[in-house]
C-alpha positions as CSV (number, residue, x, y, z in Angstrom):
1,X,82.7,127.7,112.9
2,X,78.8,127.6,112.7
3,X,76.8,129.8,110.6
4,X,75.5,131.6,113.4
5,X,78.8,132.3,114.8
6,X,80.1,134.2,111.6
7,X,76.9,136.3,111.5
8,X,77.4,137.0,115.3
9,X,81.1,138.2,114.5
10,X,80.0,140.6,111.9
11,X,77.6,142.3,113.5
12,X,77.8,145.7,114.0
13,X,78.0,145.8,117.5
14,X,81.2,143.9,117.3
15,X,83.3,147.3,117.3
16,X,86.7,144.9,118.6
17,X,90.1,147.3,118.2
18,X,92.1,145.9,115.5
19,X,95.5,144.5,117.3
20,X,98.5,145.7,117.6
21,X,101.7,145.5,115.7
22,X,103.0,143.4,118.0
23,X,99.9,141.0,118.3
24,X,99.5,140.7,115.1
25,X,102.9,139.6,114.5
26,X,104.1,136.3,112.7
27,X,103.3,133.0,115.1
28,X,106.6,131.7,113.5
29,X,109.3,134.1,115.6
30,X,108.9,135.7,118.5
31,X,108.9,139.4,118.9
32,X,112.3,141.0,119.6
33,X,113.9,137.2,118.7
34,X,117.6,137.6,120.1
35,X,118.8,134.8,118.1
36,X,117.0,136.0,114.7
37,X,119.3,139.0,114.8
38,X,122.4,137.4,115.8
39,X,121.7,134.8,112.9
40,X,121.1,137.6,110.5
41,X,124.4,139.1,111.8
42,X,126.5,136.1,111.2
43,X,124.7,135.2,108.2
44,X,126.3,138.4,106.8
45,X,129.4,138.2,107.9
46,X,129.7,134.6,106.5
47,X,128.8,136.1,103.1
48,X,131.4,138.7,103.5
49,X,134.4,135.9,104.4
50,X,133.4,132.7,101.9
51,X,132.1,135.2,98.6
52,X,130.2,133.8,96.1
53,X,130.9,130.3,96.8
54,X,128.2,129.9,98.8
55,X,125.6,130.0,95.8
56,X,127.8,128.2,93.4
57,X,126.1,125.1,93.8
58,X,123.3,123.1,96.1
59,X,123.1,120.8,99.1
60,X,122.4,117.6,97.7
61,X,124.6,117.9,94.3
62,X,128.1,116.0,96.2
63,X,128.7,119.7,97.9
64,X,129.9,117.9,101.1
65,X,133.2,119.9,101.0
66,X,131.5,123.1,101.1
67,X,128.8,122.0,103.8
68,X,131.9,121.5,105.9
69,X,133.6,124.8,105.0
70,X,130.5,126.4,105.9
71,X,129.9,124.8,109.0
72,X,133.6,125.2,110.6
73,X,133.5,129.0,109.2
74,X,130.1,129.4,111.3
75,X,132.0,127.9,114.4
76,X,134.7,130.7,114.1
77,X,132.2,133.5,113.8
78,X,129.9,132.4,116.8
79,X,133.6,132.2,118.7
80,X,133.9,135.8,117.9
81,X,130.2,136.5,119.0
82,X,129.7,138.6,122.1
83,X,126.0,138.0,122.6
84,X,125.5,135.4,125.2
85,X,124.3,132.3,123.7
86,X,123.3,128.3,124.9
87,X,124.0,125.5,123.0
88,X,120.7,125.0,121.7
89,X,120.5,128.4,120.3
90,X,124.2,127.8,118.7
91,X,123.1,124.8,117.0
92,X,119.8,126.8,115.6
93,X,122.0,129.2,114.2
94,X,124.1,126.9,112.7
95,X,121.1,124.6,110.9
96,X,119.3,127.8,110.0
97,X,122.3,129.4,108.5
98,X,123.4,126.2,106.6
99,X,119.8,125.6,105.2
100,X,119.9,128.9,104.2
101,X,123.2,129.3,102.4
102,X,122.9,126.1,100.7
103,X,119.4,124.8,100.9
104,X,115.9,126.3,100.9
105,X,116.0,128.3,103.7
106,X,113.2,128.4,106.4
107,X,111.5,124.9,104.0
108,X,115.0,123.0,104.2
109,X,113.5,121.0,107.6
110,X,109.9,120.7,106.1
111,X,111.8,119.2,102.7
112,X,113.7,116.7,105.3
113,X,110.6,115.4,106.8
114,X,109.7,112.1,105.3
115,X,105.9,113.0,106.7
116,X,105.4,115.8,104.7
117,X,103.8,114.7,101.2
118,X,103.6,118.9,99.8
119,X,105.2,122.2,101.0
120,X,102.7,125.1,100.2
121,X,103.9,128.6,100.5
122,X,101.5,131.4,100.3
123,X,103.5,134.4,100.6
124,X,106.1,135.2,103.2
125,X,105.0,134.3,105.7
126,X,102.3,132.1,105.3
127,X,103.3,128.0,104.8
128,X,101.8,124.7,105.2
129,X,102.4,121.6,104.3
130,X,100.1,118.4,103.8
131,X,100.7,115.7,106.2
132,X,99.1,112.0,105.5
133,X,97.0,113.6,103.3
134,X,95.5,116.5,106.0
135,X,96.8,120.2,104.7
136,X,98.0,122.0,108.5
137,X,100.0,125.5,108.9
138,X,103.4,125.7,110.2
139,X,105.8,127.9,111.7
140,X,108.2,128.6,109.6
141,X,108.4,131.8,107.4
142,X,110.5,133.7,105.3
143,X,111.7,137.1,106.3
144,X,110.1,138.9,103.2
145,X,109.0,138.7,100.0
146,X,113.2,139.6,98.8
147,X,113.7,136.2,101.1
148,X,111.2,133.9,99.3
149,X,112.4,135.4,95.7
150,X,115.9,134.5,96.4
151,X,115.0,130.9,97.2
152,X,112.6,130.7,94.3
153,X,115.2,132.4,92.0
154,X,118.1,129.4,93.4
155,X,115.4,126.8,92.7
156,X,114.8,127.7,89.3
157,X,118.6,128.4,88.7
158,X,120.2,125.7,89.1
159,X,117.4,123.8,86.6
160,X,118.2,126.2,83.9
161,X,114.6,128.3,84.1
162,X,114.1,131.6,85.2
163,X,111.1,133.8,86.9
164,X,110.1,137.3,86.7
165,X,107.6,139.6,85.6
166,X,108.1,138.8,81.7
167,X,107.8,135.2,82.9
168,X,106.2,135.0,86.3
169,X,105.1,131.1,86.5
170,X,107.6,128.1,86.2
171,X,107.3,124.5,86.9
172,X,110.9,123.0,88.0
173,X,112.3,120.3,90.1
174,X,114.7,119.4,92.6
175,X,117.1,117.5,92.5
176,X,115.5,114.5,94.5
177,X,113.2,115.1,91.8
178,X,110.5,116.8,93.5
179,X,107.8,118.7,91.6
180,X,108.0,122.4,92.0
181,X,105.8,125.4,90.6
182,X,106.8,128.6,91.7
183,X,104.1,132.2,90.8
184,X,105.5,135.3,91.4
185,X,103.9,139.4,91.5
186,X,102.4,140.7,89.4
187,X,100.4,137.2,88.9
188,X,100.5,136.3,92.6
189,X,98.7,139.2,94.4
190,X,99.9,138.7,97.6
191,X,103.4,137.6,97.6
192,X,105.1,134.7,95.5
193,X,103.7,131.5,95.8
194,X,105.5,128.3,95.8
195,X,104.5,124.7,95.7
196,X,106.7,121.7,96.1
197,X,105.1,118.1,95.8
198,X,108.0,116.0,97.1
199,X,109.3,113.0,95.1
200,X,109.6,110.0,97.6
201,X,112.8,108.1,97.5
202,X,111.1,105.2,98.1
203,X,108.3,104.5,95.9
204,X,105.0,102.6,97.3
205,X,104.4,99.5,96.2
206,X,101.1,97.4,95.9
207,X,101.4,96.1,99.8
208,X,101.5,99.6,100.9
209,X,98.2,100.5,99.0
210,X,96.6,97.4,100.5
211,X,97.8,98.6,103.8
212,X,96.4,102.0,103.1
213,X,92.8,100.5,102.0
214,X,93.7,102.6,97.9
215,X,93.2,98.9,96.8
216,X,91.9,95.2,98.1
217,X,93.6,92.3,96.9
218,X,91.0,91.2,94.4
219,X,91.5,94.3,92.6
220,X,94.7,94.8,92.5
221,X,95.4,90.9,91.3
222,X,93.0,92.3,88.7
223,X,94.9,95.2,87.5
224,X,98.0,92.9,87.7
225,X,96.7,90.5,84.9
226,X,95.3,93.8,82.9
227,X,98.6,95.3,82.6
228,X,100.4,92.3,81.5
229,X,97.3,91.1,79.1
230,X,98.4,94.5,77.6
231,X,95.2,96.5,77.5
232,X,95.1,100.3,77.8
233,X,94.4,101.9,81.2
234,X,93.5,105.4,81.6
235,X,93.3,106.9,85.4
236,X,91.5,109.6,86.0
237,X,91.2,112.0,89.4
238,X,91.9,115.0,90.8
239,X,94.8,116.9,91.7
240,X,96.8,115.3,94.1
241,X,94.9,112.4,94.7
242,X,97.1,109.9,93.7
243,X,97.1,109.6,89.9
244,X,100.5,109.4,89.4
245,X,101.3,106.9,92.4
246,X,98.6,104.4,90.9
247,X,100.4,104.9,87.1
248,X,103.5,104.2,88.7
249,X,101.9,100.4,90.5
250,X,100.2,99.9,86.7
251,X,104.2,100.8,85.5
252,X,105.9,97.9,87.7
253,X,103.4,95.3,86.4
254,X,105.0,95.4,83.2
255,X,106.8,92.2,82.4
256,X,110.3,92.5,82.4
257,X,112.3,92.6,78.9
258,X,109.5,95.0,77.6
259,X,110.9,98.5,76.2
260,X,108.7,101.3,77.9
261,X,108.8,104.9,76.7
262,X,107.8,107.3,79.6
263,X,106.8,110.8,78.8
264,X,106.1,113.3,81.5
265,X,106.3,117.1,82.2
266,X,108.6,116.5,85.1
267,X,109.7,113.1,85.4
268,X,108.1,111.2,88.6
269,X,107.8,107.9,87.4
270,X,110.0,105.2,89.4
271,X,110.5,102.0,87.0
272,X,111.8,99.2,88.2
273,X,112.6,97.7,84.5
274,X,116.1,97.9,83.0
275,X,114.5,98.9,79.3
276,X,113.0,102.3,80.0
277,X,113.6,105.8,78.1
278,X,112.4,108.5,80.1
279,X,111.5,111.7,77.9
280,X,110.6,115.0,79.5
281,X,108.9,118.1,78.1
282,X,110.7,121.3,77.9
283,X,109.7,124.8,78.1
284,X,110.6,127.9,75.5
285,X,113.5,129.5,76.7
286,X,113.8,133.5,77.1
287,X,113.4,134.0,73.5
288,X,110.4,131.8,73.2
289,X,112.1,128.7,71.0
290,X,112.7,125.3,71.9
291,X,109.5,124.5,73.3
292,X,108.9,120.5,73.3
293,X,105.4,119.4,74.3
294,X,104.3,116.3,74.9
295,X,102.4,115.9,71.5
296,X,106.4,115.8,70.1
297,X,107.5,113.3,72.6
298,X,104.2,110.8,71.7
299,X,105.0,111.6,68.4
300,X,108.7,110.8,68.5
301,X,108.1,107.6,71.0
302,X,106.4,106.2,68.0
303,X,109.8,105.6,66.2
304,X,111.2,104.6,69.1
305,X,110.2,100.8,68.6
306,X,108.2,100.8,72.4
307,X,106.6,97.9,73.5
308,X,104.7,100.3,75.9
309,X,104.3,103.8,76.2
310,X,103.6,105.6,79.5
311,X,102.5,109.3,79.6
312,X,102.3,110.7,83.2
313,X,99.4,113.0,82.0
314,X,97.3,114.0,78.9
315,X,96.1,117.9,79.1
316,X,95.9,119.1,75.2
317,X,96.1,117.7,72.0
318,X,98.3,115.3,73.0
319,X,95.3,113.2,73.5
320,X,94.8,112.6,69.3
321,X,98.2,111.4,69.5
322,X,98.1,109.2,72.3
323,X,95.1,107.2,71.0
324,X,96.3,106.7,67.9
325,X,99.0,104.9,69.5
326,X,97.1,103.0,71.4
327,X,95.2,102.1,68.3
328,X,98.1,101.2,65.9
329,X,99.8,98.5,67.9
330,X,101.2,100.1,71.2
331,X,98.6,97.7,73.4
332,X,99.0,98.2,77.4
333,X,100.2,101.9,77.4
334,X,99.2,104.1,80.3
335,X,98.4,107.5,80.9
336,X,96.0,109.6,83.3
337,X,94.3,113.0,82.9
338,X,92.0,115.5,85.6
339,X,88.2,114.5,85.9
340,X,86.1,113.9,88.4
341,X,84.0,110.3,87.3
342,X,85.2,107.7,84.3
343,X,82.2,109.7,82.5
344,X,83.9,112.7,82.7
345,X,86.8,111.2,81.8
346,X,86.3,110.2,78.2
347,X,84.4,113.6,77.8
348,X,87.8,115.4,78.6
349,X,89.2,112.9,76.2
350,X,86.7,113.9,73.3
351,X,87.4,117.8,73.9
352,X,91.1,117.2,74.2
353,X,91.3,115.8,70.7
354,X,89.3,118.8,69.2
355,X,91.9,120.9,70.8
356,X,94.6,119.4,68.0
357,X,92.5,121.8,65.6
358,X,90.9,119.0,63.6
359,X,87.8,118.9,62.4
360,X,86.9,115.2,63.3
361,X,83.2,114.5,63.9
362,X,82.1,113.2,67.7
363,X,81.4,110.3,66.2
364,X,84.8,109.4,64.5
365,X,86.5,110.6,68.1
366,X,84.4,108.2,70.2
367,X,85.0,105.3,68.1
368,X,89.1,106.1,68.1
369,X,88.2,106.1,72.2
370,X,86.5,103.3,72.2
371,X,88.8,101.3,69.9
372,X,91.9,102.8,72.5
373,X,90.7,102.8,76.0
374,X,90.2,99.4,78.2
375,X,89.9,100.5,81.8
376,X,89.3,103.4,83.4
377,X,90.5,103.8,87.1
378,X,88.9,106.9,89.4
379,X,90.8,107.8,92.2
380,X,89.9,110.2,94.5
381,X,90.5,111.6,97.9
382,X,88.5,111.6,101.1
383,X,87.6,113.7,103.8
384,X,89.7,112.0,106.4
385,X,92.8,112.5,103.9
386,X,92.5,108.9,102.0
387,X,93.1,108.1,98.8
388,X,91.0,105.3,96.9
389,X,90.4,104.0,93.5
390,X,86.4,104.3,94.0
391,X,85.9,102.7,90.1
392,X,87.7,100.5,87.9
393,X,85.6,100.8,84.9
394,X,85.1,98.6,81.4
395,X,84.9,100.7,78.4
396,X,82.5,98.5,76.4
397,X,81.3,99.9,73.2
398,X,79.1,102.5,71.2
399,X,75.3,102.6,71.4
400,X,73.7,105.1,69.3
401,X,76.1,108.3,69.9
402,X,77.1,107.1,72.9
403,X,79.9,105.2,74.7
404,X,78.7,102.6,77.2
405,X,80.5,101.6,80.2
406,X,80.2,98.8,82.9
407,X,81.7,98.8,86.2
408,X,84.0,96.2,87.4
409,X,84.6,97.2,90.9
410,X,83.4,99.6,92.8
411,X,84.2,101.6,96.1
412,X,82.0,99.9,99.1
413,X,82.1,102.3,102.4
414,X,80.4,98.8,103.9
415,X,82.9,96.4,102.2
416,X,85.8,94.7,104.0
417,X,89.4,95.5,103.5
418,X,92.8,94.3,103.3
419,X,93.1,96.8,106.5
420,X,91.9,96.0,110.0
421,X,89.9,98.2,111.2
422,X,89.7,100.5,108.0
423,X,86.0,101.5,107.1
424,X,84.9,100.3,102.9
425,X,86.9,98.7,100.0
426,X,86.6,98.2,96.4
427,X,83.9,95.2,96.0
428,X,83.8,93.6,92.5
429,X,80.3,94.1,90.8
430,X,80.4,90.7,89.8
431,X,80.5,91.5,85.7
432,X,83.5,89.8,84.0
433,X,84.9,92.4,81.7
434,X,84.5,91.7,77.8
435,X,87.7,91.7,77.3
436,X,88.6,88.3,79.2
437,X,89.2,86.1,76.5
438,X,91.4,88.6,74.2
439,X,94.3,88.8,76.9
440,X,94.4,85.2,76.4
441,X,96.6,85.3,73.8
442,X,99.2,87.1,76.4
443,X,99.5,84.1,78.4
444,X,96.9,85.5,81.3
445,X,93.3,84.4,82.5
446,X,90.8,86.0,85.0
447,X,89.9,83.3,87.4
448,X,86.0,83.4,87.9
449,X,86.2,83.9,91.9
450,X,87.8,87.4,90.8
451,X,84.5,89.0,90.3
452,X,82.4,86.9,92.8
453,X,81.4,90.1,94.3
454,X,82.8,88.6,98.2
455,X,86.0,90.4,99.4
456,X,89.0,88.3,100.2
């Protein structure tokens, strides 16, 4: 809508009366939906017949027997139902009730949809999804706030978490690994909010990123050499920009046989290596005890004889321990953080180190950063929904009090891409990294043609 249209819609002359209640009805369900009324009645009868066994477990946990029993009971109840129903209506009722009692209610079908990467519930009657990088509203809806809260409570109870007025925010995981965040009133003013970032059953590969235009072949080959050459890499970007996906791709370059320790708030990385130890943080229990932070796990990982440490994200004082790990023989470590540019990533890293509470001078912190971090990958999500690596930047050293950087690859909208018809791509700046000679001791080299500046 243009600015003039917005102004016109707010003039005093615009006295259009508010729509009637029927006209304001939610788009997901027609007014006086007879099938909906039958479904509610059938669902209550089903709960009376099967009792608490309905909610003892969930779908996706080896509960095919309960699923079959629920469907059999539903067919019996529908056979006794006096309301005339078509075959399509009966199938709809069975599917919706099964999703409700064994799954995640109205959003169960969205979670099964492979084109949906994220589900966002902004209150009972407002559900959005992300498809192919774009956000759109869908017709799915919950009956009311109590219905939405039941689904949130079911998700939390399965992973031993709780959410209520005393603890109104929670992070959890679905059985398939999808990441869940829920926040409820009084913190959420317009109703409970539920955000689910789906876990891909088949992780993206380098080939997928090449086909999407996220990477170019020379850049992918360069990153492969850097990981095998044990360079410490920091992946920077905004929320939903694809940092974890890139981190997972980089982890796949780690040679087989190396011992890898991963540390995450919610386990999302999918490594193919055999020698992997996965660690996950833990929040405080109902008594405020038992919390295990990223910093605790990084410290413990140093005693586990790791060849590589992969931290899903640093967002607090754990940055100090991560830098020390990189500087004390654990070369080739990988992590991510939130930042808009490679320069901002270093500023954020410095700020997080200060959160450790140590009175360290800025010069000492920056010296630690320069010694620890070799490369910064900046990831961004563009207006058309695509995600691309925009910078591959080397941390060079210090000049006076300033950390010096040099861009090795930059996203060029006019450059060629590995995807036919796709615009833009990563182009080498022609600068050869200063660590090119250092990585030769790991048996890898950087071919000069990689930095020719011409896309291949």
